[in-house]
C-alpha positions in Angstrom: 12.3 7.4 18.4 9.4 5.9 20.4 6.4 4.5 18.8 4.4 7.3 20.4 6.6 10.1 18.9 6.1 8.4 15.3 2.3 8.5 15.9 2.5 12.1 17.1 4.6 13.0 13.9 2.3 11.2 11.4 -0.8 12.6 13.1 0.4 16.2 12.8 1.1 15.5 9.1 -2.3 14.2 8.7 -4.0 17.2 10.5 -1.8 19.7 8.4 -3.2 18.5 5.1 -6.9 17.2 6.3 -7.7 20.1 8.5 -11.3 19.2 8.6 -10.8 16.1 10.7 -11.1 16.7 14.5 -8.0 15.8 16.6 -9.3 12.3 17.7 -10.2 11.5 14.0 -6.9 12.5 12.8 -5.4 10.4 15.6 -7.2 7.3 14.7 -6.6 7.8 10.9 -2.9 8.2 11.6 -3.2 4.7 13.6 -5.1 3.1 10.7 -2.8 4.4 8.2 0.5 3.7 9.9 -0.8 0.3 11.1 -1.8 -0.4 7.5 1.7 0.5 6.0 3.5 -1.8 8.7 0.7 -4.7 8.8 0.7 -4.5 5.0 -3.1 -4.9 5.3 -6.3 -2.8 6.0 -7.9 -5.9 7.7 -9.3 -4.8 10.9 -7.8 -7.7 12.8 -4.3 -7.4 11.2 -3.9 -3.6 11.9 -5.4 -4.0 15.4 -3.0 -6.8 16.5 0.2 -5.1 15.1 -0.7 -1.6 16.4 -1.8 -3.3 20.0 1.9 -5.1 19.8 3.7 -2.1 18.9 2.0 0.4 21.5 1.6 -2.2 24.3 -2.0 -1.7 24.5 -4.9 -4.2 24.8 -6.0 -5.5 21.6 -9.6 -5.3 21.9 -9.3 -1.6 22.9 -7.4 -0.9 19.7 -9.6 -2.9 17.7 -12.7 -1.1 19.0 -10.8 2.3 18.4 -10.2 1.5 14.8 -13.7 0.0 14.3 -15.6 3.1 15.4 -13.4 5.3 13.2 -15.7 3.6 10.3 -19.0 3.8 12.3 -21.8 6.2 12.2 -22.8 8.4 15.2 -25.5 6.1 16.3 -23.2 3.1 16.6 -20.3 4.7 18.5 -20.1 4.4 22.2 -19.9 7.4 24.6 -21.1 11.1 24.2 -20.1 13.9 21.9 -19.1 11.4 19.1 -18.9 12.4 15.5 -19.3 10.5 12.2 -16.3 11.1 9.8 -17.4 13.1 7.0 -15.4 11.5 4.1 -16.5 13.7 1.3 -15.2 17.0 2.3 -11.9 15.4 2.6 -11.4 14.9 -1.2 -10.5 18.3 -2.1 -7.9 18.4 0.7 -6.6 15.1 0.0 -6.0 16.2 -3.7 -4.3 19.4 -2.3 -2.1 17.0 -0.3 -1.0 14.9 -3.3 -0.4 18.1 -5.4 1.4 20.1 -2.7 4.5 17.7 -3.3 4.0 17.5 -7.2 6.8 18.3 -9.6 5.2 20.1 -12.5 1.9 21.4 -13.9 0.6 18.3 -15.6 -1.8 15.9 -13.9 -3.8 12.9 -15.3 -7.0 11.6 -13.4 -8.4 8.4 -14.1 -12.0 7.4 -13.3 -12.9 3.6 -12.9 -15.2 1.0 -11.3 -14.2 -1.8 -9.3 -16.3 -4.2 -7.3 -15.8 -6.3 -4.1 -17.4 -9.7 -4.8 -21.4 -9.1 -4.4 -21.1 -6.6 -1.9 -19.7 -3.1 -3.1 -19.1 -1.2 -6.4 -16.6 1.2 -6.0 -16.7 4.5 -8.3 -13.1 5.9 -8.0 -11.2 8.9 -9.3 -7.5 8.6 -8.9 -4.2 10.6 -9.7 -2.1 8.2 -11.8 1.7 8.2 -10.8 4.5 5.9 -12.2 2.6 2.7 -12.6 0.1 3.1 -10.0 -2.6 5.5 -8.7 -3.9 7.3 -5.5 -7.6 7.5 -5.0 -8.6 11.1 -4.3 -12.4 10.7 -4.5 -14.7 7.9 -4.4 -18.2 6.7 -3.6 -19.1 3.0 -2.5 -22.4 1.6 -3.5 -24.2 -1.8 -2.9 -23.1 -4.2 -6.0 -25.5 -5.9 -8.3 -28.0 -3.1 -7.8 -29.1 -1.3 -11.2 -28.1 2.5 -10.9 -27.4 5.1 -13.1 -23.7 6.8 -12.1 -24.2 9.9 -13.3 -25.1 11.9 -10.3 -22.0 10.3 -8.4 -19.5 11.1 -11.2 -20.8 14.7 -11.5 -20.4 15.2 -7.8 -17.0 13.7 -7.4 -15.5 15.8 -10.2 -17.1 18.9 -8.7 -15.6 18.4 -5.3 -12.1 18.2 -6.8 -12.2 21.0 -9.0 -11.2 23.7 -6.4 -7.9 21.7 -5.5 -6.3 21.9 -8.8 -4.7 25.3 -9.9 -6.2 26.6 -12.9 -3.2 27.0 -15.0 -2.4 23.3 -14.8 -3.2 20.8 -17.6 -5.3 18.1 -16.5 -6.4 15.3 -18.6 -9.3 12.9 -17.4 -9.1 9.4 -18.5 -11.9 6.6 -18.8 -12.4 3.4 -20.6 -15.3 2.5 -23.0 -17.7 1.4 -20.4 -17.8 4.8 -18.9 -18.0 7.0 -21.9 -21.1 9.5 -22.1 -21.5 12.7 -23.5 -22.7 14.6 -20.4 -19.3 13.3 -18.8 -17.3 14.8 -21.8 -19.0 18.1 -21.6 -18.8 18.5 -17.8 -15.2 17.7 -18.0 -14.7 20.6 -20.5 -16.7 22.9 -18.2 -14.4 22.4 -15.4 -11.7 23.4 -17.5 -10.0 20.0 -17.8 -9.6 17.8 -20.8 -11.4 14.7 -21.4 -9.7 11.7 -22.7 -12.4 9.2 -23.2 -12.2 5.9 -25.1 -15.3 4.9 -27.3 -16.3 1.7 -28.8 -15.3 0.8 -32.2 -19.1 0.7 -33.4 -19.4 4.5 -33.6 -19.2 7.2 -36.2 -17.1 10.3 -37.0 -17.3 13.3 -39.5 -13.8 14.6 -40.1 -13.6 18.3 -40.9 -14.3 19.6 -43.7 -16.0 16.3 -44.8 -19.8 16.3 -45.1 -20.4 12.7 -44.4 -19.7 10.3 -41.3 -17.7 7.4 -41.5 -17.3 4.3 -39.2 -14.5 4.7 -36.7 -12.7 1.9 -37.9 -12.2 3.2 -41.3 -9.7 5.7 -39.7 -7.4 2.8 -38.5 -8.3 -0.2 -40.6 -5.7 -2.3 -39.7 -2.9 -2.7 -37.1 -0.1 -0.3 -37.7 -2.2 2.8 -38.4 -3.1 5.9 -36.5 -5.0 9.1 -37.4 -6.0 12.3 -35.5 -8.2 15.2 -36.5 -11.3 17.4 -35.5 -14.9 16.7 -36.3 -18.0 15.5 -35.0 -18.5 12.1 -33.3 -21.7 10.3 -33.6 -24.2 10.8 -36.3 -27.2 10.8 -33.8 -28.3 14.2 -33.0 -28.9 13.2 -29.4 -25.4 12.0 -29.2 -23.6 14.5 -31.8 -20.4 15.9 -30.2 -17.8 18.3 -31.5 -14.2 16.9 -30.5 -10.9 15.7 -31.6 -10.8 12.0 -32.4 -7.2 10.1 -31.7 -7.4 6.7 -33.3 -4.4 4.5 -32.9 -3.9 0.6 -33.6 -0.7 -0.6 -32.5 0.7 -3.9 -33.7 0.0 -6.9 -31.7 -3.4 -5.5 -30.2 -6.8 -7.0 -30.7 -8.5 -3.6 -30.6 -7.5 0.1 -31.6 -7.5 3.0 -29.2 -10.4 5.3 -30.5 -10.2 8.4 -28.1 -12.1 11.7 -27.8 -10.8 15.0 -26.6 -11.3 18.5 -26.7 -7.5 19.0 -27.3 -6.2 20.2 -30.7 -4.8 17.4 -32.6 -1.2 18.8 -32.4 -1.5 19.2 -28.6 -2.5 15.9 -27.6 -1.3 12.2 -28.1 -2.9 9.0 -28.2 -0.3 7.2 -26.0 -1.4 9.2 -23.1 -4.3 7.0 -22.8 -1.9 4.4 -21.6 -1.8 5.9 -18.3 -5.2 4.9 -17.7 -4.2 1.2 -17.0 -2.5 2.6 -13.8 -5.5 2.8 -11.8 -6.2 -0.9 -12.2 -2.9 -1.4 -10.6 -4.2 0.4 -7.8 -7.1 -1.5 -7.5 -5.0 -4.5 -7.5 -2.9 -3.0 -4.9 -5.9 -2.1 -2.6 -6.9 -5.9 -2.8 -4.6 -9.0 -2.9 -1.4 -7.3 -4.0 -1.4 -4.7 -1.2 -4.0 -3.6 1.7 -6.0 -6.9 1.3 -9.4 -5.2 1.2 -10.9 -8.6 -0.1 -10.9 -9.9 3.4 -13.1 -7.2 5.2 -16.4 -8.4 6.6 -18.0 -4.7 6.0 -21.3 -5.0 4.4 -22.3 -1.3 4.8 -21.1 0.9 1.8 -20.8 4.2 4.1 -18.3 2.3 6.6 -16.4 1.1 3.9 -16.1 4.6 2.4 -14.6 5.8 5.7 -12.1 2.9 5.6 -11.1 3.9 1.9 -10.0 7.5 3.6 -7.2 5.3 5.6 -6.4 3.4 2.4 -5.9 6.6 0.3 -3.7 8.2 3.0 -1.5 5.1 3.4 -1.4 4.6 -0.6 -0.4 8.3 -0.8 2.4 7.7 1.7 3.6 4.7 0.2 3.7 5.9 -3.5 5.3 9.3 -2.5 8.2 7.7 -0.7 8.3 4.9 -3.3 8.4 7.3 -6.3 11.0 9.4 -4.6 13.3 6.6 -4.2 12.6 5.1 -7.5 13.7 8.5 -9.1 17.0 8.1 -7.5 17.9 4.9 -9.5 20.4 5.5 -12.5 18.9 4.9 -15.7 22.1 2.8 -16.6 21.0 0.2 -14.0 17.7 -0.5 -15.5 16.6 -3.6 -17.3 17.2 -3.6 -21.2 13.7 -3.8 -23.0 15.4 -5.1 -26.3 13.3 -8.1 -27.5 16.0 -11.0 -27.5 14.4 -12.4 -30.9 13.8 -9.2 -33.0 16.5 -7.2 -31.6 14.2 -4.1 -31.6 13.0 -2.3 -28.6 9.7 -3.5 -27.4 6.9 -0.9 -27.4 5.2 -0.5 -24.3 2.5 1.6 -22.8 4.2 2.4 -19.5 7.0 4.6 -19.3 9.7 2.5 -17.7 10.2 -1.0 -16.9 9.8 -1.8 -13.1 11.4 -4.8 -11.3 9.8 -3.5 -8.1 6.7 -1.4 -8.0 6.9 2.1 -6.0 4.0 0.8 -4.0 6.4 -1.8 -2.6 9.5 0.1 -2.7 7.6 2.6 -0.4 7.0 0.0 2.2 10.6 -1.0 2.2 11.8 2.6 2.5 9.4 3.5 5.4 10.1 0.1 7.2 14.0 0.7 7.0 13.6 4.4 8.2 11.7 2.8 11.2 14.2 0.1 11.8 17.0 2.9 11.9 15.1 5.0 14.1 15.3 7.7 11.5 12.6 10.3 10.9 9.5 9.2 9.0 10.2 9.8 5.3 7.4 11.7 3.8 8.4 11.5 -0.1 7.3 13.9 -2.7 6.0 13.3 -6.1 8.2 13.5 -9.3 6.1 12.4 -12.4 7.4 10.8 -15.4 6.7 12.7 -18.7 3.6 11.5 -20.2 4.2 8.6 -22.6 4.2 9.0 -26.6 3.4 6.3 -29.1 6.1 6.0 -31.7 5.2 7.0 -35.3 3.3 4.3 -37.0 3.5 3.4 -40.8 0.2 4.3 -42.6 -1.4 1.3 -44.7 -0.7 1.1 -48.2 -4.4 1.6 -49.1 -6.3 3.9 -47.3 -10.2 3.9 -47.5 -10.5 7.4 -48.3 -8.1 10.2 -49.8 -9.3 12.9 -47.6 -8.5 10.6 -44.6 -5.0 9.8 -45.9 -3.7 13.4 -45.4 -4.2 13.0 -41.6 -2.4 9.8 -41.1 0.8 9.9 -39.6 3.7 8.6 -41.5 
């Protein structure tokens, strides 16, 4: 197959799932994402050089075409040009991910990352097999004090129509992003918050009348607790919720997670999925797309580039995950500790020698070398992880708490 037929094939896929894009926008997005996968970089120069060589075009012409994809209308050449509107693509992008999703459970992760002193990125991602796919984001100037409430609420609202109502959706966020308004908005959307809080708070378990420090529920490593009640003593912060507390051996701090799910329908181990968005940021930067090399200084332009990053990441993870799912379990590495003879407890769901991000690139490259059809992949998520039962401490701080501790 010729390079032009490859481009036409990939452009058709993009237009099918992102119908809001015009034909020229879809074509350049296909060039960007296809070039990124093959060049293993989102740097303008790297992608332009690769695409120009593959399509036998002038390098400067390709460079200008790719550059204008990120420009606002005023900076574009010619007439009847349009600026790419990124946020309307978030819902269709999430639908594209879920169109190949096996099952009805989805975990979304909220997190923020920075690029030096230029940008702060607020991102919502679908976590998948040790990595994540960005499906909504906003990019702000770095080192500028700003409340993020409006941005997070807008991103969540744009994604809600893309997920079928019967599906189970948990929304994960680390301690720095916890807020009562975020918890309540997630519940209002019909999803389930899974928000970690700092260890300095308090919680009043049902049916007790007094608040207790959060650490009293897991006073030492090797303990866990879960139950319903009211978090935080202050009237302004008070919140009816379920507390999932877990302190694993070998970790400095416990997980203290607030959710609206009943205790018997939730598991603290699910919070381990949140770490996969950190792997996504790593892949976007030095371990993958090399975004740290960009010379962009305008947040709006960077947000448009992130659409190409999201499309390319979705492609690699869908292909890599499908390839990984075919590997027999008997060929995987043993995770038994050589010293103790016990299986090591891990927060991920399998040990990976090769990430699906890298495996996806290999699979796509092999298909191109063999002149086979472009692999499009599918999403085969692993079961959400579980934390093994932990022993309760020999002395509990309160007899009423002891009944809730998992043996």
